N, C-alpha and C positions, 0 to 999 in steps of 0.2 A: 755749370750753373752756379755761380756762389750764392751764399745764403742770403741775401737782400734780394736781386731777384728772384728767388724763390717762394720770401716768403709777398712781395710784389705780386705776383705769379697767383700764388693761393686765393690771394685780394680779389686780384680780377677777376677769377673763375667763382666765387662766392664759397671757396672752401676752406676757409680762414676761421683760426678757432680762438677763445678770448688770450689762450696763450699766445696765439700769434699776434694779436693787437698788444698783449705786454711788451713785447719783444721789438715789435714799431714803436711802442715810445721812448727805448733806447735807444734808437738808432742816433747815430752825429747829425748836424746840422747840412755833412758834406753828403749826404745819402738819400735827404729827405726828396729832393725835386721831382723825381719821376711819384710819389706819391704824391705830392700837390698837384701834380698835373693830371693824376687818374684821377681827386676827388674836385677838382675844377671841371671836369669832361665833366664828372657826373652831375654835378649844379645845372650848367649848361643844357646837358639833354635832358633834363627834366624840370629844368624851369627857365629854361630861354639864355638868349646872350643879354642878361638885365639885369640892371642893381638894384635894386629898393630901399629908397632912401629914407628915413622918418626923423623928423625932427619936432619933438611935440610943442615944444612954444606954450603958448598964452590959449591954445588952442583944445592943450591935452594935458591939465596942468596935474600934478603930483601932489595930493593933499595928508596930511598926517593929524588924524582924528585923536592924537594925545598929545599934541601938541612936540614939545620936545623931551617929553617922559620916554622913557622905555625900565624897562625892569633889568633887562640881561648886562646892559653896559658891557657889548660884543668886545674882544678886545680888538678885533678891524676898524671897527664904527663907532662904539662907545658915542652912538647918536646924531654922528654928524650929519649923516644923510637926513637925519628928519629937519637939521635948519634951514636947507636951502625949499623946504614943501610950506604948502598954503597949511596956517595951520587952521584948523577949524574943529571946534572940540563937543559939539552939541547938535542934535538931530536939524533943532528948525531951522539953524545959522547953513548947515550944510545943506534945506532942503531949497533955502533959499540964493545961495552961490548957483546951485547946479540948476534948478532953475532958468536965473538969470547969463548963468554962462552959457547954456542950450539956442536963449532969444539971441546971442552975440555972436553967433557961429561956433559954437564951442562945438567940439569935433568927439570930445568925450573926456573921463578924468582918471588916473588911478588913485583909489582909495588906500590908502597904508596909514601906517602907524608902526609908534612902537610896541615890545611886547609885553604881556606879563610874566611871571614867573615861569610859568608852565611852557611858553614859546607860541604864545596864539597873541594875533593881534585883537582886540577887546571889539571888535562886530557888532557885535547882536543889537544894539541902543540904536545904528542907525542902516538897518537894512529893512524896517517898514516905508524908510523916507526914502533907498534906496530903489524899492518895488514902487513907489510913488514915480518918481522922477523915469522910472524906465517906462510905466507905460503912458506917461504921458511930453516925453521926448525920444528923438533916436539917438541919444545920448549914448558913446560905447564906457562901458564901466567895466575897468580891470579892478580887481583886489589882490593885495597881499592878504594871504589867511594867515600863515606859519600853523605849529600844530593845532586845528581848530576840533573842538566837538563835535559832534553829530548833529547838536541841537543850530550849531551854526551851522556847518553843511544844508541841510532842510531849509534854513532861511536864506540863504544865500541862493537855492534851486529856485528858490518860490518868489524871490525877487526878482529873478532872470538875468543875473549878472552876467555877460557875456566870456569873460576871461577869469581864471584862478593864475595870477605868477605863484608859482609853489616854487622855492628854493627846495632843491635833492640832493640832498648829502649822507652818501652813506659811508661818512670816517667818522669814526664812535669821541676820537681824539678833537677832530674839528666842532662837536656839535658838545661837548664834555669841558674842554680846556680855551677853547677862542668861543663859541656860541654862549657858554658859562651854563648851559642847560644841566638839568639831572634828568637826560635822556638818553635813550636808547636808540638804535638803528630799526626800532621793533615802533617805536613810536611814529617814526616817518612814514613805514612801511603804513601803519594803522591809519594815517593822518589821511594817505593816497587811498586809501582803500573808504575809509567815508565819501570822499567825493567821486572817484568811483560810482559808490551806490546810488548819490544824486543826480548822475551822469551831466557831472558841473567841466565848464572845459579846459582841461589844469592844462595850462603853461610851463611847460621845466625849465626853468634857472638854474644851471652851472653854473660854481665862481671858480673858475679856475685860478690856482694854487693859494687859496687861503690858506693853505697847510705854511705858514707864515714866506709866502713868496715861490714855494716850491710845490712842483708834481707831487702826491701820493697816492691818493683814492678816485681821482676824477671816475675813472676809469668801470669803477664800483658804482656811481650814478650812472653812467652809459648806459651798463647793463641793468640797473634796475629798470629806468624808462624802456628799456626795450625789454624786457621780462614782465612789466606791472601795467604801461600805460601806452596801449592802444594807438595808435596812428596818433602820436600828437600834430595838431595842426600849426606848430610853429616849436623850435628849441633852440632858446638864447642864451645865449654865452656870452658871460662877463668875467672881468680878471680882477684882482685882489690889487686896491691900490692902497700901499703900504702904508700905515696911521705914522705920522710921525709926531706926536706929540709930545710934552716936556717929559710925560711917566717913561715914552721908549725910548731911552738914553741910548739902550745898545743895540737899537734899530733892529728887534730879533725878527721883523717882517718885511722881507727881501722885496725887489720888485722882478714882479712873473719875466721872465723872457719869453719876448714876441717868439722865438721859435717853438716855449714848450707852449705857450697859446695856440699858437699854427698846429700844434702834434692833438692836439684836444679838437681843435674844430676837423681835421680831415678825417682823423676817429670816427667822429661823430659821425660827417658827412656818408664814410665809407658805411658807417651802420643803419643810417636812416637815411636814405636815395631818396627816398623820396620827400621825404622832409624839411620845410622850410630850416634854416637855421639862420638865428640874426647874432650879430655882435652890438653887443647890449650895448648900455651907455656905462654902466660902471666898469672902470678900465684904466689903467695910467695913463695921462696926457703927456702934454708938456716932452721932450724930447725923443719919445719913444711911441708918441701913439702912430706917426707916421707908420713906421717900420710892424706897429701890432695890424696896423688898418689895411696895411698892404698883405704880408701875411698870411691871414686871416681871409681875403678874398682872394688870394692862392689857391688856400686852402679849402674854396667850396662852400664860404658863408653866402649867402643870397639875398640878405638884409644887413642892413648896418644902421646906427644906428649915431645922429650926428659926426659923420665924417668928417677929418677937414678938406678942403679946398683941395691940398696937394696931391692927398689921396683920389680923389674923382679926377683931378689932372694928369695922375701915372696910369689909372686904371682906363682912361680914354687913347692916351698909346699904347695900351699893351694890350688890348681886347682889342682892335679895331670891329666898331658897327656894333658896340657893344651901346645899350640904350639906359637911362635912368629914369625912375619914376618917384617922386616925391610925394612924401605922407605926410603929413600935419598930425602926427599921431604917436602914439607909442610904440614901440616895433614886434610888442608880442598880438595886436590883433590880426585876427584871422582872416585872408584873403578874402572873403563875403562882405568885407567894412571897411574894404580899398574904397571904395567909390565913392562911400559919405565923409572920407576927409584928405582928399587929392588936396596939392598942395595949391597954392595959389603964385602966379610970377614974382609977387610981393612979398612974403613968403621964403622963397628961396632964390634972393637978386643974389646973395655973397656967392652961390652956386653958381652964377648964368654962363663966368668965362669958362667953367668945365667942363660946358656940357659941351663949346663949338669942335 
């Protein structure tokens, strides 16, 4: 029995160590098929032969409470992700927007924005309004908090916020050199402990390849989730979209390899067999889009946000009998909210041929 078969057997019987998982990440592409198959089988066993598809659109908008402003100017983002968000920078306007959104068949919203110099999204001045909206509507509220303080966590809990989308990063080089934060791992651990103290629903996000497009310490983030966040409802995996600004002439950021993304998906599925795993909206598109989505599904995700039509056609051909469920929401929503967010035929029109 060769070493690869030994590793596979250890994983199958549940005897794999973290060193074994490190070794898995070193495998060549030709050696991965059996591991992908195992991971996909686990996904089907625990979540059925189905794929959940999320298309937030206008029914689940992303809102920036800081406009285009962010104090960090992260290397990989530099505020570009704020540009596509709805800009609402005072609580009165936010209240009006969300109440109208609810009346117009809205499902929910992501409340986000740029960070301050401490790495926190400045939510406090908006949480009284969010509490009122939660009391008066059925909107699902997802929030980006960043490295919040206890006061904010307490108000989030009092506001009945449904989801805390929290970026887990156990890599100090990324924290300091890419995020431009004068913080360390203990600051991230402290923020998670605060969220747990107030029983907030943490949906961990891991950005694959954030270390200049290469795998680095993603396994440490997975390990942290396993040891510190008990039974998350969902884990969202995203992937670096390399910046191509004029200042980045040396192209320090490579595009993550689809196989590397699939390795992290597989690892996450093997370590969290009973947790839903989503391929989130932030990931490279263009010519790699299909390969990234295909490998991620092979590797065990059971949720995906805004897939290509070609991917769904491939899924139907590759996995006979599989069913699709469409939701007009962010892919981080807990299962209990799916009944409120089912997509209409009109909303999924572009995918209709792929379901035949």
